[in-house]
Structure formats: structure tokens, C-alpha cells
C-alpha positions in Angstrom: 86.5 -171.9 0.3 83.2 -170.0 0.0 81.0 -169.9 -3.1 82.1 -166.4 -3.9 85.7 -167.4 -3.6 85.1 -170.3 -5.9 83.4 -168.0 -8.3 86.5 -165.8 -8.3 88.8 -168.7 -8.9 86.9 -169.9 -11.9 86.9 -166.4 -13.3 90.6 -166.3 -12.8 91.0 -169.4 -14.8 89.3 -167.7 -17.7 91.3 -164.5 -17.4 94.5 -166.5 -17.4 93.7 -168.1 -20.7 94.3 -165.9 -23.7 91.9 -168.0 -25.9 88.9 -167.2 -23.8 89.7 -163.8 -22.4 87.2 -162.1 -24.6 84.5 -164.5 -23.6 85.1 -163.7 -19.9 84.5 -160.0 -20.5 81.2 -160.7 -22.3 79.9 -163.1 -19.7 81.3 -162.3 -16.3 81.5 -158.5 -16.7 78.1 -158.2 -18.5 76.2 -157.3 -15.4 78.7 -154.5 -14.6 78.4 -152.9 -18.0 74.8 -153.6 -19.1 72.4 -150.8 -17.9 69.4 -153.0 -18.5 70.7 -155.7 -16.3 71.8 -153.2 -13.7 68.2 -151.9 -13.6 66.9 -155.3 -12.9 69.6 -156.2 -10.4 69.2 -152.9 -8.5 65.5 -152.5 -8.9 64.3 -150.6 -5.8 61.5 -151.7 -3.5 59.1 -149.1 -4.8 59.1 -150.5 -8.3 58.8 -154.0 -7.1 55.8 -153.1 -4.9 54.2 -151.2 -7.8 54.4 -154.3 -9.9 52.7 -156.1 -7.1 49.9 -153.6 -7.2 49.4 -154.3 -10.9 48.8 -157.9 -9.9 46.4 -157.1 -7.1 42.6 -156.9 -7.3 39.9 -155.2 -5.3 37.8 -157.3 -3.0 35.3 -157.9 -5.7 37.9 -159.3 -8.1 38.4 -156.2 -10.3 41.5 -154.1 -10.8 42.0 -150.8 -8.8 40.6 -147.5 -10.3 42.6 -144.5 -9.2 41.8 -140.9 -9.9 44.8 -138.4 -10.0 44.1 -134.9 -8.6 46.6 -132.1 -8.3 48.0 -128.9 -9.8 49.6 -129.1 -13.2 53.1 -128.5 -11.7 53.0 -131.4 -9.2 54.3 -134.1 -11.4 51.3 -136.4 -11.6 52.4 -138.1 -14.8 55.9 -138.6 -13.5 54.5 -140.2 -10.3 52.3 -142.6 -12.3 55.2 -143.4 -14.5 57.4 -144.3 -11.5 54.7 -146.3 -9.9 52.9 -148.2 -12.7 54.9 -147.7 -15.9 55.1 -145.1 -18.6 51.8 -145.6 -20.4 50.2 -142.4 -19.1 53.3 -140.4 -20.0 53.3 -141.8 -23.5 49.6 -141.1 -23.9 49.9 -137.5 -22.8 52.6 -136.9 -25.4 50.1 -137.5 -28.1 46.8 -136.4 -26.5 45.7 -133.0 -25.3 44.2 -133.8 -21.9 44.3 -130.4 -20.3 40.5 -129.8 -20.5 39.1 -133.3 -20.0 39.3 -136.3 -17.8 41.5 -139.0 -19.5 40.9 -142.7 -18.7 44.1 -144.8 -19.1 43.8 -148.6 -18.7 46.9 -150.6 -18.2 47.3 -154.2 -19.5 46.8 -155.4 -15.9 43.4 -153.7 -16.0 44.5 -151.0 -13.5 42.7 -147.8 -14.4 44.0 -144.3 -13.9 41.8 -141.2 -14.3 43.9 -138.1 -15.1 42.0 -134.9 -14.2 42.6 -131.2 -15.2 44.7 -129.2 -12.8 43.2 -127.6 -9.7 44.0 -124.0 -8.4 44.4 -122.8 -12.0 41.7 -121.9 -14.5 38.4 -122.1 -12.6 36.4 -123.8 -15.3 39.0 -126.6 -15.5 39.0 -127.0 -11.7 35.2 -127.2 -11.8 35.5 -130.1 -14.3 37.6 -132.0 -11.8 35.3 -131.0 -8.9 32.2 -132.3 -10.8 34.1 -135.5 -11.6 34.8 -135.9 -7.9 31.3 -134.8 -6.9 32.7 -131.9 -4.9 31.0 -128.5 -4.6 32.1 -126.2 -7.5 33.5 -122.7 -7.0 31.2 -119.9 -6.1 31.4 -118.0 -9.5 28.4 -119.4 -11.4 29.9 -118.2 -14.7 32.6 -121.0 -14.4 30.2 -123.8 -13.3 30.0 -126.9 -15.5 27.1 -129.3 -15.8 29.0 -132.0 -17.7 32.4 -133.6 -17.6 34.3 -134.0 -20.9 35.5 -137.5 -20.6 37.9 -139.6 -22.8 36.9 -143.2 -22.0 39.9 -144.7 -23.7 43.5 -143.6 -24.3 43.4 -145.5 -27.5 40.7 -143.2 -28.9 40.4 -139.4 -29.1 36.7 -139.6 -28.7 35.4 -137.2 -26.0 32.0 -137.9 -24.4 30.1 -135.5 -22.1 29.0 -137.0 -18.8 26.4 -135.5 -16.6 26.7 -135.7 -12.9 24.4 -138.7 -12.6 26.3 -140.6 -15.3 29.8 -140.1 -14.1 30.0 -142.9 -11.5 28.4 -145.3 -13.9 31.0 -144.6 -16.5 34.0 -144.0 -14.2 33.8 -145.6 -10.7 36.5 -144.6 -8.3 38.3 -146.7 -5.7 41.0 -144.3 -4.6 41.8 -140.6 -4.9 45.5 -139.9 -5.2 46.1 -136.2 -4.5 49.6 -135.1 -5.6 51.2 -131.9 -4.1 54.7 -130.5 -4.7 56.3 -130.4 -1.2 59.4 -128.6 -2.5 57.4 -125.5 -3.2 57.2 -122.7 -0.5 53.7 -121.7 0.4 52.1 -118.4 1.2 49.5 -118.2 4.0 46.5 -117.9 1.7 47.7 -120.9 -0.3 48.1 -123.0 2.9 44.5 -122.1 3.8 43.2 -123.0 0.3 45.1 -126.3 0.3 43.8 -127.2 3.8 40.2 -126.5 2.7 40.6 -128.7 -0.4 42.0 -131.5 1.7 39.1 -131.3 4.1 36.7 -131.6 1.1 38.5 -134.6 -0.2 38.7 -136.3 3.2 35.0 -135.7 3.9 34.0 -137.1 0.5 36.4 -140.1 0.2 37.5 -140.8 3.8 40.0 -143.7 4.0 40.1 -143.9 0.2 42.1 -140.7 0.0 45.9 -140.9 -0.4 48.1 -137.8 -0.4 51.5 -138.0 -2.2 54.0 -135.2 -1.7 56.2 -135.2 -4.8 59.7 -133.8 -5.5 61.2 -135.1 -2.3 64.6 -135.3 -4.1 64.4 -131.5 -4.5 63.6 -131.0 -0.8 66.5 -133.2 0.2 68.9 -130.6 -1.2 67.9 -127.9 1.3 69.1 -127.8 4.9 67.7 -130.3 7.4 65.9 -127.5 9.3 64.3 -126.1 6.2 63.2 -129.6 5.0 61.7 -130.4 8.4 59.8 -127.2 8.5 58.5 -127.7 5.0 57.3 -131.2 5.8 55.7 -130.0 9.0 53.6 -127.4 7.0 52.5 -130.0 4.5 51.7 -132.5 7.2 49.5 -130.0 9.0 47.7 -129.3 5.7 47.0 -133.0 5.1 46.3 -133.8 8.8 49.4 -135.9 8.9 48.5 -138.1 5.9 51.1 -136.9 3.4 53.6 -139.4 2.1 56.7 -137.8 0.8 58.1 -139.4 -2.4 60.5 -138.8 -5.3 59.6 -140.0 -8.8 63.3 -139.6 -9.7 65.0 -141.6 -7.0 62.1 -143.9 -6.0 62.3 -142.8 -2.3 59.0 -143.3 -0.5 57.3 -145.1 -3.4 57.2 -148.4 -1.5 55.3 -146.7 1.4 53.0 -144.9 -1.0 51.9 -148.1 -2.9 51.4 -150.0 0.3 49.0 -147.2 1.4 47.3 -147.4 -1.9 46.8 -151.1 -1.4 45.4 -150.5 2.1 42.8 -148.1 0.9 41.4 -150.4 -1.7 37.7 -151.1 -1.1 36.5 -154.6 -0.4 37.8 -157.4 1.8 41.4 -157.5 0.8 43.9 -158.6 3.4 47.6 -157.5 3.8 48.6 -161.1 3.4 47.6 -160.8 -0.3 50.0 -157.9 -0.7 52.8 -159.9 0.9 51.9 -162.9 -1.4 51.9 -160.7 -4.4 55.2 -159.0 -3.4 56.8 -162.4 -3.0 55.7 -163.5 -6.4 56.9 -160.3 -8.1 60.3 -160.5 -6.4 60.6 -164.2 -7.4 59.8 -163.4 -11.0 62.2 -160.4 -11.1 65.0 -162.5 -9.6 64.3 -165.4 -11.8 64.2 -163.2 -14.9 67.6 -161.8 -14.0 69.1 -165.2 -13.4 67.8 -166.5 -16.7 69.3 -163.4 -18.5 72.6 -164.0 -16.8 72.9 -167.7 -17.7 71.8 -167.2 -21.3 75.2 -165.9 -22.4 77.2 -168.9 -21.0 74.7 -171.3 -22.6 75.1 -169.5 -25.9 78.9 -169.8 -25.7 78.7 -173.5 -25.0 76.6 -174.0 -28.1 79.3 -172.3 -30.2 82.0 -174.6 -28.7 83.3 -177.8 -30.4 84.0 -181.2 -29.0 87.7 -180.5 -29.0 87.2 -177.9 -26.3 86.7 -180.1 -23.3 88.2 -177.8 -20.7 86.3 -174.7 -21.9 83.0 -176.6 -21.9 83.7 -177.9 -18.3 84.5 -174.4 -17.1 81.4 -172.8 -18.6 79.2 -175.5 -17.1 80.8 -174.8 -13.7 80.2 -171.1 -14.2 76.6 -171.7 -14.9 76.2 -173.7 -11.7 78.2 -171.2 -9.8 75.9 -168.4 -11.0 72.8 -170.3 -9.8 74.4 -171.2 -6.4 75.5 -167.6 -5.9 72.1 -166.2 -6.7 70.2 -168.7 -4.6 72.7 -168.8 -1.7 72.9 -172.5 -1.6 74.9 -174.2 1.2 78.5 -175.5 0.6 77.4 -179.2 0.6 75.0 -178.5 -2.2 77.6 -176.5 -4.1 80.1 -179.3 -3.9 77.6 -181.9 -5.1 76.6 -179.6 -8.0 80.2 -178.9 -8.8 80.9 -182.6 -9.3 77.7 -183.0 -11.3 78.7 -180.1 -13.4 81.9 -181.9 -14.6 79.9 -185.0 -15.5 77.3 -182.9 -17.3 80.0 -181.2 -19.3 81.6 -184.5 -20.3 78.3 -186.1 -21.2 77.2 -183.2 -23.4 80.5 -183.1 -25.1 80.5 -186.9 -25.7 76.9 -186.9 -27.0 76.9 -183.8 -29.2 80.4 -182.6 -29.8 82.0 -185.7 -31.1 80.9 -187.8 -34.0 82.3 -191.3 -34.0 82.3 -193.5 -37.1 83.5 -197.1 -37.6 86.3 -197.5 -40.2 88.5 -200.3 -41.4 92.0 -200.2 -39.9 95.3 -202.0 -40.4 96.1 -204.9 -38.1 98.1 -204.2 -35.0 100.5 -206.7 -33.5 101.6 -210.2 -34.5 98.4 -212.0 -33.9 96.2 -209.5 -35.8 98.6 -209.8 -38.8 98.4 -213.6 -38.7 94.6 -213.4 -38.6 94.6 -210.9 -41.5 96.3 -213.6 -43.6 93.1 -215.6 -43.1 90.8 -212.8 -44.2 89.9 -211.3 -40.9 89.1 -207.5 -41.1 89.8 -205.2 -38.2 87.8 -202.0 -37.4 88.4 -198.9 -35.4 86.7 -195.7 -34.4 87.3 -192.3 -36.0 86.4 -189.2 -34.1 85.3 -186.0 -35.8 84.7 -182.9 -33.7 81.7 -180.7 -34.3 79.9 -177.7 -32.7 77.6 -178.6 -29.8 74.9 -176.3 -31.3 71.2 -177.0 -30.8 71.8 -180.6 -29.8 74.0 -179.4 -26.9 71.4 -176.9 -25.8 68.7 -179.6 -25.9 70.7 -181.5 -23.3 71.8 -178.6 -21.2 68.7 -176.5 -21.0 66.5 -179.1 -19.2 69.2 -179.5 -16.5 69.4 -175.8 -15.7 65.6 -175.3 -16.1 65.2 -178.0 -13.4 67.7 -176.4 -11.1 66.0 -172.9 -11.4 62.6 -174.5 -10.9 63.8 -176.3 -7.8 65.7 -173.3 -6.3 62.7 -171.0 -6.9 60.3 -173.5 -5.4 57.6 -172.9 -8.0 54.2 -174.2 -7.1 53.5 -175.5 -10.6 55.0 -178.9 -11.5 58.3 -178.9 -13.5 58.3 -179.9 -17.1 60.1 -183.1 -17.8 63.4 -183.5 -19.6 62.0 -184.9 -22.8 59.4 -182.1 -23.2 62.1 -179.4 -22.8 64.5 -181.0 -25.2 61.6 -181.3 -27.7 60.9 -177.6 -27.3 64.5 -176.7 -28.0 64.8 -178.9 -31.0 61.6 -177.4 -32.4 63.4 -174.1 -32.6 66.2 -175.4 -34.8 65.2 -173.3 -37.8 65.7 -170.1 -35.6 68.8 -171.3 -33.7 70.9 -173.1 -36.4 71.6 -170.0 -38.5 72.8 -168.2 -35.4 75.1 -171.0 -34.5 76.5 -171.2 -38.0 77.1 -167.4 -38.1 78.4 -167.5 -34.4 76.0 -164.7 -33.5 76.3 -165.1 -29.8 74.2 -162.0 -28.8 71.1 -163.1 -30.8 71.6 -166.6 -29.7 71.6 -165.7 -26.0 68.4 -163.6 -26.6 66.7 -166.7 -28.1 67.8 -168.8 -25.2 66.6 -166.1 -22.8 63.1 -166.0 -24.4 62.9 -169.8 -24.6 63.8 -170.4 -20.9 61.5 -167.6 -19.8 58.6 -169.2 -21.7 59.4 -172.6 -20.1 59.3 -171.0 -16.7 56.3 -168.9 -17.6 57.9 -165.6 -16.7 
């Protein structure tokens, strides 16, 4: 029987039991109904690669600085949102950036310069041209000598930068030119776009990246029309255009890899692969932690008189890990046996309170001894909720399994340290156990486990 089949069998046990049917829906079907978990589980390659770019640095150790160039209708903000997060989009909702260059710095230190649109109002285009150190339009009346520059998205302060001060205040690593490839072009517009590309390529060379947005719109036309449209845009950009969709994520992976390749300094592609691997590991691990937090919360709410339920939930936890990390059958069988023992131990240690009580004599010899003043004692069992004590025994075990399966480079925390961390949270956890607030309890476990794994 495969791991997946075993997983199905265990789920069937739950569904066959009326007392835990509701629990099954909350745990086993959670990933099918929770949009947030679906987003993590189905996260496309483009978003993973973009996270990796946040983690990368230029050859000199600093984060990338990317300038956005394009017409106002090309979806610059949507593209940045899809690639790096929604910070730029949020800033632009509260800030008027149509007539100045906006500098947005992400928590990763990645810097985005958002410039006024080109091919619109000439003065605004000239602001962008001066910022890029390109020749301004012929009409002297629209020429500018300074760039209005907002150095921080957290402040509305605008400073005026002269041509000689621009690169000191706003150094550029990459120019990202965005163009709407779903838009039909007239012959004059093709010529104007080709000339602008030539200017950018001459100035920035290999540090220029061309993104063709709205690929999802272009995908709706006929294959012949799409091919012709892409051919036109490819000719304009000398074959450098990368077609992407900010809506579906198509092409984002290719785009971000190109952005990485164009970074200045001695940065090898092996660093990209290393960063990608780390991001994928963190994403997968975060998803696993989220998924096992609910079963752990449910076990905390169980009592010592629920031995079968505790055993099943522990097996489910192990099955989830085995399924995610594709362990071999031999490992699964070993862990399955260990799981039963873990469940019994946790129940014995935390779900049952035994006290010694005086009892009546049993049998002839005990009655005879009682005549001579001998007292006999027995054990009374009182069942209690596993609660925080149960979590302090379980969490170190599953932390160790995740740490081992993920092959983290940092050494694992020891059992005692993790138990101590769990017990230190009693003031937060105990009220949730008493009120049986499983949802908040699972969130607390999620946060605690992620902090232990440094996610």
C-alpha cells in the first residue's frame, strides 16, 4: 500500500466515526477550501523566483535598483506588484506620482524608481529622459533642467535633482521598459518605439530588460494574430521582449531570471539557483507547518480518555509529513510504528493523572493481613486535556522531523529547548485550550513552529 493509499485509509477511519467527522472536515479538507493555503500550495514559479530576487544582492553586496519606464497604460504597477509585492501599488493609491520620480524601497532593500509616463505629455516625458540621461525632445519649451524626485515613499517630500546630482541620489542597476503587447500599433508608433528602444539600448546596453505586458489579453485572439503581434514587438525590441501576464503569472519566471542576469557585478547564476532553492524550501516548509498546526491543536484539546483519536491524529501528522516529503515506504513504516508509541506516551504523560488511594483488601490473604493492620493502596486515574503539556511533548518531535526532512544547514534545537519554549507560552495557550478555540490555537502553534524553524 502506498503512502497516498494509507493517507486515504486513515481519512476513511475519521469519516466513518461520527464523533470526529467534523474534525476531519476542518483538518483534511482545509487545503481544499482555504484560499490562502491554496495560494501557497499552487504558488507559480514566477512568484517563487521573484521572492528569490528579493533575497539576491548585486556583486558589491547591495540590493538591486530598478527603474520602471513605460507609458501610463502599460501596467507598470501591476507588473511590480506581481513580481515583488504590492508595496508600489499601495503607495500609488495615496501618492500623486504622475509628475515626479518616486523611489520605493522594499523591506529587502530592493529599490524601484517609478518614472512619469512616456509618449504622453512632453514635459513629463522629459523628466523621465533627464532621469535616464537621455536626450530630451526637440521642443525647448518643454525641456527640464531638474528632476522632481521623491526619495522615500514614506514621505511626500519632493526634492529637485539637477543632472549632475541624479546618479548620486538615485543610482540605477537595471532599466525595465514595460510595453503593452496587446495594443495594435500604427506605423508612426512603431517607428517611435523603435527609436526609443535604440536610445535605451545604447545608453544601458545589457542592463536593459523589455517586458511585454498583458499577455493574457493577447492569448484571447487567434494564434495567427498573436504571432504577428509578437513579431512586431520583437522587431521593435531587437528580439529582447519578454511577454508576461501580471494576472496569470505567465512569463514572470523568465522575466525575473533576465533581471537577475542583468545585475551589475560578479554575480553567478549558481547564486540564483541557491536562492531559488532556499525560497522553495521556505515556501514548502511554511505550508507544511500551516497544515500540521490544526491536527496539533486538535490533539491539545483531546483528553486522556480518547486514546484512539489521539493515535489517529498523530498518524495523520506523520502521514502529512511523509506525503509532502515523499519519503520511502520503509521510512513510512518505521514512522508509523513510532507514531503509535508517541501517541501512547503523550497520552500517558499528559492526559492521565494517577493518584495513590487507599483501597479495600482483595482476596483471602489481603483480608487476613488487614486484620493485623496492613493497609492496601491502589491507583486512581483521572483523565484530563492534553493541553500545553501535550504540545510540549509533541512539538519537539515534529520540529525534528521537519528539520531532518528539509535538511536545514543550521543545527536543530534540542528537545528540552523546544519544550521550554512551548511552556513559556502557557499564558497565551491555556485560555485558548480552556475555551476550545481551535482556530486561534492552531495559529499560535503555526507562529511558534515557524519561529523555531526561523521561517
